C-alpha positions as CSV (number, residue, x, y, z in Angstrom):
1,M,-13.3,68.4,-3.1
2,V,-12.1,65.6,-0.8
3,R,-11.3,66.8,2.7
4,S,-8.2,65.7,4.4
5,F,-8.4,63.7,7.6
6,K,-7.5,66.7,9.7
7,E,-10.0,68.9,7.9
8,Q,-12.8,66.4,8.7
9,F,-11.9,65.5,12.3
10,G,-9.7,68.3,13.6
11,F,-6.7,66.1,14.3
12,E,-4.3,63.8,12.5
13,R,-4.8,60.0,12.4
14,A,-1.3,59.5,13.8
15,E,-2.4,61.2,17.1
16,V,-4.9,58.4,17.9
17,S,-3.6,55.5,19.9
18,L,-4.7,52.9,22.5
19,D,-3.8,55.4,25.2
20,N,-6.4,58.0,24.0
21,W,-8.9,56.4,21.6
22,K,-11.8,56.7,24.0
23,D,-11.1,60.4,24.7
24,S,-12.5,63.5,23.0
25,P,-12.0,64.5,20.2
26,F,-10.4,61.3,19.0
27,S,-13.5,59.2,19.7
28,T,-15.4,60.9,16.9
29,W,-13.2,58.9,14.5
30,S,-12.1,55.9,16.6
31,F,-15.7,54.8,17.6
32,Q,-16.2,54.1,13.9
33,N,-12.8,52.7,13.2
34,V,-12.1,50.3,16.1
35,S,-10.5,47.7,13.9
36,E,-7.5,50.0,13.3
37,L,-6.7,49.9,17.0
38,I,-8.0,46.6,18.3
39,P,-8.3,43.1,16.7
40,V,-11.8,42.3,15.6
41,A,-13.7,39.3,14.3
42,P,-16.4,39.9,11.6
43,V,-20.1,39.2,12.1
44,R,-21.4,38.3,8.7
45,G,-24.4,40.2,7.3
46,A,-25.6,41.8,4.1
47,D,-22.7,43.1,2.0
48,I,-24.2,46.4,0.9
49,P,-26.1,48.5,3.4
50,H,-29.6,49.5,2.3
51,F,-31.1,52.6,3.8
52,H,-34.8,53.0,4.0
53,P,-36.3,56.4,3.3
54,V,-37.5,58.6,6.1
55,N,-41.2,59.6,6.4
56,F,-41.2,62.8,8.4
57,S,-45.0,63.2,8.2
58,N,-47.1,62.9,11.4
59,F,-44.0,63.1,13.7
60,Q,-43.7,66.2,15.9
61,L,-40.1,66.8,17.0
62,P,-39.4,68.2,20.5
63,A,-38.6,71.9,20.4
64,N,-35.2,71.4,22.1
65,L,-34.0,68.5,20.0
66,D,-31.2,70.4,18.2
67,G,-29.8,71.5,21.5
68,F,-30.0,68.0,22.9
69,I,-28.2,66.6,19.9
70,A,-25.4,69.1,20.3
71,S,-25.1,68.9,24.1
72,T,-24.9,65.1,24.2
73,Y,-22.3,64.7,21.4
74,T,-24.6,62.8,19.2
75,D,-23.1,61.0,16.2
76,A,-26.4,59.6,14.9
77,L,-30.0,59.7,16.1
78,L,-32.7,57.5,14.5
79,V,-36.4,57.1,15.3
80,S,-38.9,54.6,13.9
81,R,-42.6,54.2,14.7
82,R,-44.6,51.1,13.9
83,G,-41.8,49.9,11.6
84,V,-41.4,53.2,9.7
85,K,-38.4,55.4,10.1
86,V,-39.7,58.9,11.0
87,F,-36.5,60.8,11.8
88,E,-32.8,60.6,11.3
89,Y,-29.8,62.8,12.1
90,F,-26.1,62.2,11.3
91,A,-23.3,64.4,12.5
92,P,-21.1,66.0,9.8
93,H,-18.2,63.7,10.7
94,F,-20.3,60.5,10.7
95,D,-19.9,57.9,8.0
96,R,-23.4,56.3,7.7
97,T,-21.9,53.3,5.9
98,A,-19.5,52.5,8.7
99,S,-20.2,50.7,11.9
100,H,-20.2,52.5,15.3
101,L,-18.9,50.9,18.5
102,V,-22.0,50.4,20.7
103,F,-20.2,49.4,23.9
104,S,-22.6,47.8,26.4
105,I,-25.5,47.6,24.0
106,S,-23.4,44.5,23.1
107,K,-24.7,43.0,26.4
108,S,-28.3,43.2,25.3
109,L,-27.4,41.6,22.0
110,T,-25.7,38.8,23.9
111,G,-28.8,38.4,26.0
112,L,-31.0,38.1,22.9
113,L,-28.6,35.6,21.4
114,A,-28.9,33.5,24.6
115,G,-32.7,33.4,24.0
116,A,-32.2,32.5,20.4
117,L,-29.9,29.6,21.4
118,Q,-32.2,28.4,24.1
119,S,-35.1,27.9,21.7
120,R,-32.9,25.7,19.5
121,T,-31.1,23.6,22.2
122,T,-31.5,22.2,25.7
123,F,-29.6,25.2,27.1
124,D,-30.6,25.5,30.8
125,V,-29.8,28.9,32.2
126,E,-30.4,27.7,35.7
127,K,-27.3,25.5,35.6
128,R,-24.0,26.7,37.1
129,V,-21.5,28.5,34.9
130,S,-18.9,25.9,35.8
131,H,-21.1,23.2,34.1
132,F,-20.3,24.9,30.7
133,V,-17.0,26.5,31.6
134,P,-15.1,24.0,33.9
135,E,-12.2,26.5,34.2
136,A,-14.5,28.5,36.5
137,K,-13.8,26.2,39.4
138,S,-12.9,28.9,41.9
139,G,-13.4,32.6,42.5
140,A,-16.6,34.6,41.9
141,Y,-18.0,32.4,39.2
142,A,-17.5,28.9,40.8
143,D,-21.0,28.7,42.3
144,C,-23.1,31.2,40.2
145,T,-25.6,30.2,37.5
146,V,-26.0,31.5,34.0
147,R,-29.2,33.2,35.2
148,H,-27.1,35.2,37.6
149,L,-24.9,36.3,34.7
150,L,-28.0,37.2,32.6
151,D,-29.5,39.4,35.3
152,M,-26.3,40.8,36.8
153,L,-26.9,39.1,40.1
154,V,-23.3,37.8,40.5
155,S,-21.6,38.8,43.8
156,V,-18.1,39.7,42.5
157,D,-15.5,41.9,44.1
158,F,-15.0,44.2,41.1
159,N,-15.8,47.8,40.2
160,E,-16.6,49.4,36.9
161,A,-14.0,52.1,37.2
162,Y,-13.9,53.4,33.6
163,A,-11.4,56.1,34.2
164,E,-8.9,53.8,36.0
165,T,-5.4,53.5,34.5
166,D,-4.0,51.2,37.1
167,G,-5.9,48.6,39.1
168,P,-8.4,45.7,38.5
169,Y,-10.5,47.5,35.9
170,A,-7.4,48.6,33.9
171,R,-6.1,45.0,34.2
172,Y,-9.4,43.8,32.8
173,R,-9.2,46.2,29.9
174,R,-5.6,45.3,29.1
175,S,-6.6,41.7,28.9
176,M,-9.1,42.5,26.2
177,L,-6.5,44.6,24.3
178,W,-8.4,47.9,24.9
179,M,-5.4,49.4,26.7
180,P,-1.6,49.2,26.0
181,E,0.2,46.3,27.6
182,I,2.6,47.1,30.3
183,Q,6.0,45.9,29.1
184,N,7.9,43.2,31.1
185,D,5.1,42.6,33.5
186,E,3.7,39.0,33.2
187,K,0.6,39.9,35.3
188,F,-0.7,42.0,32.4
189,R,-0.1,39.4,29.7
190,E,-3.2,37.4,30.7
191,N,-6.1,36.9,28.2
192,L,-9.6,38.0,28.9
193,L,-10.9,34.7,30.4
194,E,-7.9,34.5,32.7
195,S,-8.6,38.0,33.9
196,I,-12.3,37.3,34.5
197,L,-11.7,34.0,36.3
198,S,-9.2,35.6,38.7
199,L,-11.9,37.9,40.2
200,P,-12.8,37.0,43.8
201,K,-16.4,36.6,45.1
202,G,-18.0,39.5,46.9
203,E,-19.3,39.6,50.4
204,N,-23.0,38.9,49.5
205,P,-24.5,35.7,48.1
206,H,-25.3,35.5,44.5
207,G,-28.9,36.4,43.4
208,K,-29.7,39.1,45.9
209,I,-28.4,42.4,44.6
210,F,-28.2,43.9,41.1
211,N,-24.4,44.5,40.5
212,Y,-23.6,45.8,37.0
213,R,-20.3,44.1,36.2
214,S,-19.2,43.8,32.6
215,P,-17.1,40.5,33.1
216,N,-20.5,38.8,33.7
217,S,-21.5,39.5,30.1
218,D,-18.1,38.5,28.6
219,L,-18.4,35.2,30.5
220,L,-22.0,34.8,29.2
221,G,-20.7,35.0,25.6
222,L,-18.2,32.2,26.3
223,V,-21.0,30.1,27.8
224,L,-22.9,30.5,24.5
225,E,-19.9,29.4,22.6
226,R,-19.4,26.3,24.7
227,V,-23.1,25.4,24.5
228,S,-23.2,25.8,20.7
229,G,-19.7,24.7,19.8
230,T,-19.6,27.9,17.6
231,R,-17.5,31.0,18.0
232,F,-19.6,34.0,19.1
233,P,-19.3,36.1,15.9
234,E,-20.5,33.2,13.8
235,L,-23.2,32.3,16.2
236,L,-24.5,35.8,16.3
237,S,-24.5,35.9,12.5
238,Q,-26.3,32.5,12.2
239,L,-29.1,33.1,14.8
240,I,-29.8,36.8,14.7
241,W,-27.8,39.0,12.3
242,D,-28.3,37.0,9.1
243,P,-32.0,36.2,9.8
244,M,-32.6,39.8,10.7
245,E,-31.0,40.8,7.4
246,A,-28.7,43.1,9.2
247,H,-25.5,44.3,7.6
248,G,-21.9,43.3,8.4
249,A,-20.8,44.0,11.9
250,S,-17.7,43.2,14.1
251,I,-16.7,42.4,17.6
252,T,-13.3,43.0,19.3
253,V,-11.4,39.9,20.4
254,D,-8.5,39.3,22.8
255,K,-5.1,37.7,22.0
256,V,-6.6,34.2,21.8
257,G,-9.8,35.2,20.0
258,M,-12.3,35.4,22.8
259,S,-15.0,37.9,21.9
260,R,-15.6,40.9,24.1
261,T,-19.4,40.3,24.3
262,A,-19.8,42.9,27.1
263,G,-19.0,45.9,24.9
264,G,-17.0,45.1,21.8
265,I,-19.7,45.1,19.0
266,S,-19.7,47.7,16.2
267,C,-22.7,47.9,13.9
268,L,-24.7,50.3,11.8
269,P,-27.2,52.4,13.8
270,T,-29.9,51.4,11.3
271,D,-29.4,47.8,12.4
272,L,-29.9,48.7,16.0
273,L,-33.2,50.2,14.8
274,R,-34.1,46.8,13.3
275,L,-33.1,45.1,16.5
276,G,-35.4,47.3,18.5
277,E,-38.2,46.5,16.0
278,L,-37.4,42.8,16.5
279,F,-37.9,43.3,20.2
280,L,-41.3,45.1,19.6
281,A,-42.4,42.2,17.3
282,M,-41.8,39.7,20.1
283,G,-38.8,38.3,18.4
284,A,-40.1,38.1,14.8
285,S,-38.3,39.6,11.8
286,E,-39.9,42.0,9.3
287,K,-40.8,38.9,7.2
288,G,-42.3,37.1,10.1
289,R,-39.5,34.7,10.9
290,Q,-39.3,33.9,14.6
291,I,-35.7,34.7,15.5
292,V,-36.0,34.9,19.3
293,S,-38.8,33.1,21.0
294,E,-41.9,35.1,22.2
295,S,-41.4,33.5,25.6
296,W,-37.9,34.9,25.9
297,I,-39.0,38.4,24.9
298,Y,-41.9,38.2,27.3
299,D,-39.6,37.1,30.1
300,T,-37.2,40.0,29.3
301,M,-40.1,42.5,29.4
302,N,-41.7,41.1,32.5
303,G,-39.1,39.3,34.5
304,G,-36.4,40.6,36.8
305,S,-36.2,41.1,40.6
306,V,-37.6,44.4,41.9
307,E,-35.9,43.8,45.2
308,A,-32.5,43.1,43.7
309,W,-32.8,46.3,41.5
310,Q,-33.8,48.5,44.5
311,S,-30.7,47.2,46.3
312,G,-28.4,47.7,43.4
313,D,-26.3,50.2,41.4
314,F,-28.8,52.1,39.2
315,F,-31.9,52.5,41.3
316,G,-31.3,56.3,41.5
317,L,-31.3,56.7,37.8
318,L,-34.2,54.3,37.1
319,P,-36.4,54.0,40.2
320,Q,-39.1,52.1,38.4
321,G,-36.5,49.9,36.7
322,K,-35.6,46.2,36.6
323,Y,-33.0,44.1,34.7
324,R,-33.6,40.9,32.9
325,N,-31.6,39.0,30.2
326,Q,-29.2,41.9,29.8
327,W,-31.9,44.5,29.2
328,Y,-33.2,47.3,31.3
329,S,-36.9,47.7,32.0
330,V,-37.4,51.5,32.4
331,G,-41.1,51.3,33.5
332,E,-44.4,52.1,31.8
333,G,-43.7,49.7,28.9
334,A,-40.3,51.0,28.0
335,F,-37.1,49.0,27.7
336,C,-33.5,49.9,26.7
337,A,-30.0,48.8,26.1
338,I,-27.3,51.3,27.2
339,G,-23.6,51.7,26.5
340,I,-21.1,54.1,27.9
341,H,-20.1,57.3,26.1
342,G,-23.8,57.8,25.1
343,Q,-25.0,54.7,23.3
344,W,-28.8,54.1,23.6
345,L,-31.3,51.7,22.1
346,F,-34.7,52.7,23.6
347,V,-37.9,50.7,22.9
348,D,-41.4,51.8,23.9
349,S,-44.0,49.1,23.5
350,R,-47.0,51.5,24.0
351,S,-46.3,53.8,21.1
352,Q,-44.4,51.1,19.2
353,T,-41.4,53.5,18.9
354,V,-37.7,52.7,18.7
355,V,-35.0,55.3,19.3
356,V,-31.3,54.8,18.5
357,K,-28.6,57.2,19.6
358,V,-24.9,56.6,19.1
359,S,-22.5,59.2,20.5
360,S,-19.0,60.3,21.3
361,Q,-19.5,61.7,24.8
362,P,-16.2,62.6,26.4
363,V,-17.0,61.0,29.8
364,A,-17.8,57.3,29.9
365,D,-20.6,57.6,32.5
366,D,-22.1,61.1,32.7
367,D,-25.1,61.0,35.1
368,S,-26.4,64.4,33.9
369,L,-26.3,63.4,30.3
370,D,-28.0,60.1,31.1
371,V,-30.8,62.0,32.8
372,A,-31.2,64.4,29.9
373,T,-31.2,61.4,27.4
374,L,-33.8,59.5,29.3
375,S,-36.0,62.6,29.3
376,M,-35.6,63.0,25.6
377,M,-36.2,59.3,24.9
378,R,-39.5,59.6,26.7
379,L,-40.4,62.7,24.6
380,L,-39.5,61.0,21.4
381,T,-41.5,57.9,22.2
382,S,-44.6,59.6,23.5
383,E,-47.8,59.5,21.5
384,L,-47.3,63.3,20.9
385,G,-44.2,62.7,18.8
């Protein structure tokens, strides 16, 4: 028997709006149905998802995995080892044929796309952003380089205040159409680029301190468009998604079509798994096609400033960490892409293991759940697993 919407999710579709779509319990549905709330552009891929069988043999699950899945609001959890899927879990409400919003994992995808573009053009990441985006002639981005964007080394007076309903971060979210517009207020009718370029520079010089700021990644996506002459969704399809044989995805766009490359991508968890395997294969696809250059992957794994990281935002969570090309180095051969509300792509080079976790955590940035997730990721990627 077909269950009604309320029987499946516990609430009516009419209850979900731009005011509450990121809140629990509505996010269990909205994170897989963003296009019903926010404009999106398609990222072309395979028309029909193909799901590889799971080989559970020779993989020992941690004893507390069931409790972890429940306590961290997991929608889907996938694990592959040496290219073979060894575990998968999907929540009862989860549609495994539908894309899931991955929030800031989008940043890491954008970083890989920068690498794919660099290997095909004369794209120089040491040039100033204003060389590619002349509109950035004042404010925080007037004198920073693309490298500063890639490594979150821009000094910008802006805070990632996810719970904010009034202020700079709320203004930023309204410009990307992620929050309702305030009626009869011209200040809140700006587009995403106008919002980003209005941000003032911070007190410190660029390049010294790791400052995790999402507008950097949105601006990076625009730089890639200007370098290539191609809109971001099509560029991602041409250089990564189609060569990787991933399935159709999407990205949210603002009122003039600018892609929200810092956090607007929705895709299948299985394709995130393929992305992690691409990373482990030093940028090569399953069929051996070089999608991202080995040098870019090597730089992502080994580059990044320890000093900038130790002075920055996330040193307490990842004391052995670094940040390079929109990816986190966790230490001991592990790397990850992370999104708010519990989105994780964790890659361990020693055991050749990839873990994907997409979630509907009620709180955008929950430090206790982040610590618990990091601990579980290390268990799942250990050689004992």
